[in-house]
C-alpha positions in Angstrom: -79.7 -48.7 198.8 -80.4 -46.6 195.8 -78.3 -45.2 193.0 -76.5 -41.9 193.9 -78.6 -38.8 193.5 -81.7 -40.9 192.7 -83.3 -40.8 196.1 -86.3 -38.5 195.2 -87.1 -40.4 192.0 -87.0 -43.8 193.8 -89.2 -42.3 196.6 -91.8 -41.3 193.9 -91.6 -44.7 192.3 -92.2 -46.5 195.6 -95.1 -44.3 196.5 -96.7 -44.9 193.1 -96.7 -48.6 194.1 -98.6 -47.7 197.2 -95.7 -48.1 199.6 -95.1 -45.7 202.6 -91.7 -44.0 202.3 -89.6 -41.6 204.4 -86.7 -39.6 202.9 -85.2 -37.4 205.5 -83.7 -34.2 204.1 -81.7 -31.3 205.4 -80.5 -27.9 204.2 -76.8 -27.9 203.1 -74.7 -25.1 201.6 -73.0 -26.0 198.4 -70.2 -23.8 197.1 -69.4 -23.4 193.5 -66.6 -21.2 192.1 -69.0 -18.3 191.5 -71.7 -18.7 194.2 -73.0 -20.3 197.4 -76.4 -22.0 197.3 -78.6 -23.7 199.9 -80.0 -27.1 198.7 -82.2 -29.6 200.4 -80.3 -32.9 200.2 -80.8 -36.4 201.7 -79.6 -36.8 205.3 -78.5 -40.4 204.5 -77.4 -40.4 200.9 -78.4 -43.5 198.9 -80.9 -44.6 201.5 -84.7 -44.4 201.6 -86.8 -45.8 204.4 -89.8 -47.9 203.1 -92.5 -49.8 204.9 -93.0 -52.9 202.9 -94.1 -56.4 203.7 -92.4 -59.6 202.6 -94.7 -59.8 199.6 -93.5 -56.3 198.4 -89.8 -57.2 198.2 -89.8 -57.9 194.5 -91.8 -54.7 193.8 -89.3 -52.7 195.8 -86.3 -54.2 194.0 -87.9 -53.7 190.6 -88.3 -49.9 191.2 -85.9 -48.0 188.9 -82.9 -46.8 190.9 -83.1 -49.3 193.7 -79.9 -51.3 194.1 -80.7 -53.4 197.2 -82.6 -53.8 200.4 -80.5 -53.7 203.6 -80.2 -57.3 204.7 -78.0 -59.7 206.7 -77.8 -63.0 204.8 -81.3 -63.8 203.5 -83.0 -61.8 206.2 -84.2 -58.2 205.6 -83.1 -56.0 208.5 -85.9 -53.6 209.5 -84.9 -50.3 211.1 -86.4 -50.1 214.6 -89.6 -47.9 214.6 -88.2 -45.8 217.5 -85.2 -44.8 215.5 -87.4 -43.8 212.5 -89.6 -41.8 214.8 -86.6 -40.0 216.3 -85.3 -39.0 212.8 -88.8 -37.9 211.8 -88.9 -35.7 214.9 -85.5 -34.2 214.2 -86.4 -33.4 210.5 -89.8 -31.9 211.4 -88.4 -29.8 214.2 -87.0 -27.3 211.8 -83.8 -27.0 213.9 -80.4 -27.1 212.2 -79.5 -30.7 211.5 -76.7 -32.3 209.5 -75.1 -35.7 208.9 -72.5 -36.6 211.5 -69.9 -39.4 211.6 -71.0 -42.3 213.7 -68.8 -42.4 216.8 -68.5 -45.0 219.5 -66.8 -44.9 222.8 -63.5 -46.7 222.5 -63.2 -45.9 218.8 -60.0 -44.4 217.4 -60.5 -40.8 216.4 -58.6 -37.8 215.0 -58.9 -34.2 216.1 -60.3 -32.2 213.2 -59.7 -28.6 214.2 -58.0 -26.3 216.6 -54.5 -26.4 218.1 -54.7 -30.2 218.4 -55.7 -30.8 214.8 -54.3 -34.2 213.5 -53.8 -35.7 217.0 -55.1 -39.2 217.2 -56.5 -41.1 220.2 -59.3 -43.1 221.6 -62.8 -41.6 222.2 -63.8 -41.8 225.9 -66.4 -40.3 228.1 -65.8 -39.2 231.7 -68.6 -37.6 233.8 -70.6 -36.8 230.7 -67.8 -35.1 228.9 -66.1 -36.2 225.7 -62.4 -36.9 225.9 -59.7 -38.1 223.6 -57.2 -40.3 225.2 -53.7 -40.4 223.8 -51.5 -43.3 224.9 -47.7 -43.6 225.1 -47.2 -47.3 224.5 -43.5 -47.3 225.5 -44.2 -45.7 228.9 -47.6 -47.4 229.3 -49.2 -44.1 230.2 -52.1 -42.1 228.8 -53.2 -38.5 228.7 -56.8 -37.4 228.3 -57.9 -34.1 226.8 -61.5 -32.8 226.9 -63.0 -31.9 223.5 -66.4 -31.3 222.1 -67.7 -34.1 219.8 -67.7 -31.7 216.8 -63.9 -31.6 217.0 -63.3 -35.3 216.4 -63.7 -37.5 213.4 -63.4 -41.3 213.1 -60.0 -42.6 211.8 -60.6 -44.7 208.7 
């Protein structure tokens, strides 16, 4: 993890140390009171992917702007190469990409738009279509409604 809005500076610092980095970016529209502007911003704010061996851990942590390396206990957790390659393909494809909430089947979600806005339920998939299942505990019955994934957000 890096300090907020320091991703590019950290990337430059790591590359000056001879490390291979990847900072996926996308075009976002930012609205100010007087104008609308398109900016290239990090796809995963506060994260930079860096290929570094065990011996480079101290060099990475001493780079200005670096807060920590993703780890579980004492073990550094590497991102699988396949996942990095998929993100690289998306970024280089020049198609419209944007960050999206990470959703799992069975997760509690809230409908974010349309006539069902605010409705909460469980994310399900039936025959390759996304559904939100709303349950009535008292009657022990449920109702499923088909929605596109862009209409639902995770419940915090």
